[in-house]
ZAMARGU-4260 file (C-alpha; in steps of 0.2 Angstrom, whole numbers, plus 5000, padded with zeros to 4 digits):
<rodrens>
0) 5077/4922/4939 | 5063/4925/4950 | 5050/4939/4955 | 5055/4949/4971 | 5040/4956/4981
5) 5041/4970/4992 | 5025/4973/5003 | 5019/4981/5019 | 5017/4970/5036 | 5005/4981/5046
10) 4990/4992/5041 | 4999/5000/5026 | 5008/5017/5026 | 5024/5008/5031 | 5036/5017/5018
15) 5035/5005/5004 | 5037/5019/4991 | 5053/5025/4999 | 5061/5008/4998 | 5056/5003/4981
20) 5064/5020/4975 | 5080/5015/4984 | 5080/4997/4977 | 5074/5000/4959 | 5091/5003/4952
25) 5093/4984/4954 | 5077/4980/4944 | 5073/4980/4926 | 5054/4980/4930 | 5045/4987/4944
30) 5026/4981/4944 | 5011/4987/4955 | 5000/4972/4958 | 4985/4977/4967 | 4975/4991/4975
35) 4970/5008/4968 | 4973/5026/4969 | 4970/5026/4988 | 4988/5021/4989 | 5000/5037/4994
40) 5017/5031/4990 | 5029/5046/4997 | 5046/5048/4989 | 5059/5061/4995 | 5075/5065/4986
45) 5086/5080/4981 | 5075/5091/4993 | 5060/5086/4982 | 5044/5076/4988 | 5032/5067/4977
50) 5017/5056/4981 | 5012/5043/4969 | 4994/5035/4968 | 4995/5023/4955 | 5011/5024/4946
55) 5025/5011/4953 | 5038/5019/4964 | 5053/5015/4953 | 5047/5028/4940 | 5062/5040/4944
60) 5075/5028/4938 | 5075/5029/4919 | 5084/5012/4917 | 5068/5003/4925 | 5051/4999/4916
65) 5036/5002/4927 | 5020/4992/4926 | 5003/4995/4932 | 4997/4977/4933 | 4981/4968/4930
70) 4977/4967/4948 | 4977/4986/4950 | 4960/4997/4948 | 4964/5013/4939 | 4955/5030/4940
75) 4960/5037/4923 | 4957/5055/4930 | 4968/5052/4945 | 4982/5044/4933 | 4981/5059/4922
80) 4983/5071/4935 | 4998/5060/4943 | 5007/5060/4926 | 5004/5078/4923 | 5011/5083/4940
85) 5027/5072/4936 | 5029/5082/4919 | 5028/5098/4929 | 5042/5092/4939 | 5053/5088/4924
90) 5049/5069/4924 | 5039/5063/4909 | 5036/5044/4911 | 5025/5043/4895 | 5037/5053/4884
95) 5052/5043/4892 | 5042/5026/4889 | 5045/5021/4906 | 5027/5017/4910 | 5016/5005/4903
100) 4998/4998/4909 | 4991/4981/4909 | 4976/4978/4897 | 4967/4968/4911 | 4968/4982/4924
105) 4950/4988/4929 | 4944/5006/4927 | 4936/5015/4941 | 4920/5026/4934 | 4914/5042/4941
110) 4898/5031/4947 | 4910/5020/4957 | 4915/5035/4968 | 4895/5039/4970 | 4892/5021/4976
115) 4907/5022/4988 | 4901/5037/4996 | 4882/5031/4997 | 4887/5015/5005 | 4899/5023/5017
120) 4886/5036/5022 | 4873/5022/5024 | 4884/5012/5036 | 4884/5027/5049 | 4894/5023/5065
125) 4899/5006/5058 | 4908/5013/5042 | 4924/5005/5037 | 4934/5021/5034 | 4934/5021/5015
130) 4945/5033/5005 | 4929/5036/4995 | 4939/5033/4979 | 4927/5020/4972 | 4939/5006/4974
135) 4927/4994/4983 | 4914/4996/4971 | 4926/4994/4956 | 4932/4977/4963 | 4914/4972/4966
140) 4910/4974/4948 | 4927/4965/4944 | 4921/4950/4954 | 4903/4952/4949 | 4910/4950/4930
145) 4903/4968/4926 | 4919/4978/4926 | 4927/4988/4912 | 4945/4986/4908 | 4960/4996/4901
150) 4959/4984/4886 | 4941/4989/4883 | 4944/5007/4879 | 4951/5004/4861 | 4936/4993/4856
155) 4923/5001/4845 | 4908/4998/4858 | 4918/5006/4873 | 4904/5019/4874 | 4890/5007/4875
160) 4899/4995/4889 | 4902/5011/4899 | 4883/5018/4897 | 4877/5000/4902 | 4888/5000/4918
165) 4884/5018/4922 | 4865/5014/4921 | 4867/4999/4932 | 4876/5010/4945 | 4862/5024/4944
170) 4849/5012/4946 | 4858/5005/4963 | 4861/5023/4968 | 4843/5028/4966 | 4839/5016/4981
175) 4850/5027/4991 | 4841/5043/4989 | 4846/5058/4978 | 4859/5055/4965 | 4872/5069/4965
180) 4877/5078/4948 | 4892/5071/4940 | 4892/5078/4922 | 4908/5087/4925 | 4916/5072/4932
185) 4910/5061/4917 | 4917/5074/4905 | 4934/5073/4914 | 4933/5054/4915 | 4931/5053/4896
190) 4946/5066/4893 | 4956/5055/4904 | 4951/5039/4894 | 4959/5048/4878 | 4974/5052/4889
195) 4978/5034/4894 | 4976/5028/4876 | 4993/5037/4874 | 5001/5025/4887 | 5007/5008/4880
200) 4995/4995/4885 | 5002/4977/4887 | 4997/4959/4890 | 5006/4960/4907 | 5007/4942/4911
205) 5017/4939/4896 | 5028/4955/4899 | 5033/4950/4916 | 5036/4931/4912 | 5046/4936/4896
210) 5057/4947/4909 | 5060/4931/4920 | 5063/4921/4906 | 5076/4930/4900 | 5085/4933/4916
215) 5080/4951/4920 | 5075/4956/4938 | 5057/4960/4942 | 5051/4969/4959 | 5032/4967/4963
220) 5027/4982/4973 | 5012/4981/4984 | 5000/4994/4991 | 4992/4995/5009 | 4997/4982/5021
225) 4994/4964/5025 | 4983/4967/5039 | 4971/4975/5027 | 4971/4960/5015 | 4953/4957/5010
230) 4954/4938/5015 | 4966/4937/5029 | 4965/4955/5037 | 4955/4963/5051 | 4939/4960/5040
235) 4928/4969/5037 | 4939/4984/5040 | 4950/4980/5025 | 4954/4984/5008 | 4946/4976/4993
240) 4960/4966/4987 | 4974/4954/4992 | 4988/4964/4999 | 4999/4948/5002 | 5013/4939/4992
245) 4999/4929/4984 | 4991/4945/4977 | 5007/4947/4967 | 5004/4930/4959 | 4986/4934/4954
250) 4989/4953/4951 | 5003/4950/4939 | 5001/4932/4932 | 5016/4925/4941 | 5017/4907/4946
255) 5020/4904/4965 | 5036/4895/4962 | 5043/4911/4953 | 5043/4921/4968 | 5060/4924/4976
260) 5064/4936/4990 | 5049/4944/5000 | 5054/4961/5008 | 5042/4964/5022 | 5042/4982/5027
265) 5036/4988/5045 | 5037/5004/5056 | 5046/5004/5073 | 5029/5007/5080 | 5012/5004/5072
270) 4998/5015/5063 | 4982/5012/5055 | 4970/5023/5047 | 4950/5022/5047 | 4940/5010/5058
275) 4944/4992/5064 | 4954/4984/5078 | 4970/4991/5083 | 4976/4982/5100 | 4991/4993/5103
280) 4982/5009/5099 | 4988/5023/5111 | 4974/5036/5113 | 4984/5047/5124 | 4998/5060/5124
285) 5010/5047/5119 | 4999/5042/5104 | 4998/5060/5099 | 5017/5063/5101 | 5021/5048/5089
290) 5008/5055/5077 | 5016/5072/5077 | 5034/5066/5077 | 5030/5053/5063 | 5019/5065/5053
295) 5006/5052/5053 | 4994/5060/5042 | 4987/5052/5025 | 4997/5056/5010 | 4982/5057/5000
300) 4967/5061/5012 | 4977/5070/5026 | 4967/5060/5038 | 4976/5058/5055 | 4982/5040/5057
305) 4979/5030/5073 | 4995/5026/5082 | 5002/5014/5094 | 5016/5003/5100 | 5023/4989/5088
310) 5013/4973/5088 | 5023/4957/5087 | 5009/4944/5086 | 5001/4954/5071 | 5019/4955/5063
315) 5022/4936/5066 | 5005/4933/5057 | 5009/4944/5042 | 5027/4936/5040 | 5019/4919/5040
320) 5006/4924/5028 | 5019/4932/5015 | 5034/4921/5017 | 5044/4935/5022 | 5063/4933/5018
325) 5070/4950/5024 | 5063/4963/5035 | 5065/4982/5033 | 5061/4993/5048 | 5055/5011/5045
330) 5054/5026/5055 | 5066/5021/5069 | 5070/5041/5070 | 5052/5044/5077 | 5056/5035/5093
335) 5073/5046/5095 | 5065/5056/5110 | 5058/5041/5120 | 5066/5035/5136 | 5058/5019/5134
340) 5049/5009/5120 | 5035/4996/5123 | 5032/4981/5113 | 5017/4970/5112 | 5022/4952/5114
345) 5006/4944/5118 | 4987/4947/5119 | 4976/4944/5134 | 4961/4937/5126 | 4945/4929/5134
350) 4954/4925/5149 | 4970/4917/5140 | 4987/4924/5135 | 4989/4920/5116 | 5003/4925/5104
355) 4992/4925/5088 | 4979/4937/5081 | 4962/4928/5085 | 4947/4928/5074 | 4935/4938/5084
360) 4947/4951/5088 | 4934/4965/5082 | 4920/4960/5092 | 4931/4955/5107 | 4945/4966/5110
365) 4962/4958/5113 | 4972/4968/5127 | 4991/4969/5122 | 5003/4962/5134 | 5017/4974/5134
370) 5036/4973/5137 | 5047/4988/5140 | 5063/4991/5130 | 5076/5005/5133 | 5075/5019/5120
375) 5092/5026/5112 | 5086/5044/5116 | 5096/5052/5103 | 5094/5059/5085 | 5098/5046/5072
380) 5092/5055/5057 | 5111/5059/5052 | 5118/5042/5053 | 5123/5033/5037 | 5132/5017/5042
385) 5127/5003/5054 | 5143/5006/5064 | 5135/5023/5069 | 5119/5016/5075 | 5117/5018/5094
390) 5119/5002/5105 | 5100/5004/5112 | 5094/5004/5094 | 5104/4989/5090 | 5098/4981/5105
395) 5080/4984/5098 | 5084/4978/5082 | 5091/4961/5089 | 5076/4960/5100 | 5064/4961/5086
400) 5075/4949/5075 | 5075/4936/5088 | 5056/4937/5092 | 5052/4937/5073 | 5064/4924/5067
405) 5068/4934/5051 | 5083/4946/5049 | 5081/4965/5047 | 5092/4969/5032 | 5087/4988/5031
410) 5085/5002/5043 | 5076/5019/5038 | 5080/5034/5049 | 5071/5047/5039 | 5061/5050/5023
415) 5075/5054/5011 | 5083/5041/5000 | 5100/5043/5009 | 5093/5039/5026 | 5093/5021/5023
420) 5106/5010/5030 | 5109/4992/5025 | 5113/4982/5040
</rodrens>
């Protein structure tokens, strides 16, 4: 038995949470392997809507154990609020024993948030577009070997460790100017620390590998998207972790030869949040139409997403990096009213036509080469079988499969669970 991986192939917000929720009944364990509470995985079913920040998206299937892996950074306050929200909606993952946390997962402190805000403010016009959740500074402490981990909170000297790291942060913040008051945030943090002591802490690498060894099915769930990977994304406009399949190995303690199917999720068009290059961006009426029809506003921040046509060179790059075996196309319904759809097949870059994402795409803008495809121009939100798919949409799927050289196995035509078609 191997670990299947499900991740995004664009700049995040592809709809990963929905598909994990659809798939999870097939899995004994769903494990988040990287990222922090900037993730906004939206799930809709039974006329209810849920937004998960840190908790894996398999949490609504009682037969599935959900693991917050060691590669994730956890804000205890956000996690406590998230669990309380689920309890209020009638689903208690702690009481039901369906949620566990890796001891090696790092903690986001209140001062990490202050550092995030101060750093972003200092950058001015060149800011990254951080969600200001303290995620970047937490990963910096992790790699700088200063961080606090979930396993530390049960140690007798946790308070001393906390004060040491807090004081380091305050010293750094003093160089930015006046330090905002955060007494209330610190109080909330300590209360949340006590709360997450009630959630089972596990040696996640042993847990995951014991599932593999015993023949149980494991699904690794990614956050953000491949083009935001800290090593291979549009640096420096990226997140602070490895969003690729390799991140599942390091975030969960899974050997590369234990990776099975890799499900790559992408929208039928493209979006991104924050700064950074976006070759196919539509800063026009068409882009605004995509934004409104697709409800392209951040699930966590509410920020407007930038919108554009689908980008094949970027998708090919993401497929290569992740070893994608199966594709899943989301939000086909958003394109229902378009007479024609455009696809970026190449870039014009420094006087050449290329079909890959160049290194200097940030400082030297790549101009998209667009090809026009006939739209289906009809409502597809009610279709439930592949036989009902309009011919023009089938042609679009065939076109993408041929270009990307990977089969599209599932099609999403709306936000609800039932609006997912196996092809």
